[in-house]
Phi, psi and omega in degrees: 000324179300310182294325177296313178294320180296317178298319179292321176294320180296319180290323181298331177297327184271354175287322175275151179289348184303314182298313182296319181293318181294319180298313180295315182294317182297319178296318178298312182298306182293326175297319179293315180295323178298311181294326177295320178291326178295318178296320180296317179298320181299317184291327182272352191299319178297324180287323183292331181295335181266004182251126178288128181070029181292152176297144182258201181303317186296315184287324184276328187246309191286313181300314174297328176300309179295327176295315177295324181294322179297321178295315182294320178295330179297324179280326185274328185305317176306326181285331183279332188256347189295334184262356191304307178258329180302313182294327179294323180287316182289327181271007180062022178267348177295327177297324179295320178294322177295328182274347178280163181279061177231148179271168177299322178298317179301317181294308184294313180295321179294315178298316183297311182292326178295318178289319179300324178300317177298315181296320181290332172300320177293322178299317180297319178298320176296316183295334179291333182302309182300336181296336178293341181291338181293344178290337182227008179184189180246149177238158174283096187295327178298313180289325179297314179291329178295319178295322177294318180292322179299317182291320177306307181297316179302312178299319177299320178292318177301313180299321180293325176294318179297323179297315182295318182290327177288334174288321184279320190282149176273339183230138181308323180295321177296318178302314183296314179295318179296316178301309180299318180299314179297312187292319183292324177296313181290338177284316186281348179304319182289321179298320180294322182285326178293334177279352182268149181292322181236084184294143178276117186295324182295312181293319179297323181293337179275350183285130174296317182296321181301309181287328176298314179292327178296317179289327181301331182294343182096348180262089185285121180253132178302332181295324178291321178296315182296322175304311181294318182296315178296322178297313182296312183298322181296314182287329177290315179299315178298324177296315180297318181295316180296318179296323179296320175297320178295324181291326179290333181281344181285000000 
């Protein structure tokens, strides 16, 4: 049932023009940023040749590309997740799901995976850009795959937040604003701490950006992976709990 709901949710995204428009806009923006980094590397290449241990293609082009993608997903995720549960409630179709032989976990996980599938399609399209660099040079494949894994985990965390807010909110706009508010706070925690003379490790450890950047370096720490997994599980469990309460009230 989870896969059935996920497949239906995934298809529903492509019925509306929103998904297609977002995918097109994201590709244009990220493609432009990617080409800008390529041009920067080309201009710096002669200087980099004279520097011992100078950054290569991966550090100058690929890592900034995935960093920019993380920021853009921060802005886009609320738009993709705001209607997931809200629209079901507003269109009175949530009652049909409640009357069907599916559990609350089936509904939330199915909706989550369906939305996440769309977001991972965009991640794959972003990941294809660096492969064009192989036509004229070499890339650090280890760091490239670390950046890809970091973005996959980050997007999954973003989506879980959006699902919870869509479950709680009565209107999609409220869900979108709430999702963005939570994500931007957790994103900026690290920036605030890096500007401090004595950063608080607890606050820094709660930051999405902090763990995302750690994985981007290529030195994968199990603590960063566990953080994302716990984050995702927490928001999914809370979504299931909230939906269960709403089901009891029907």
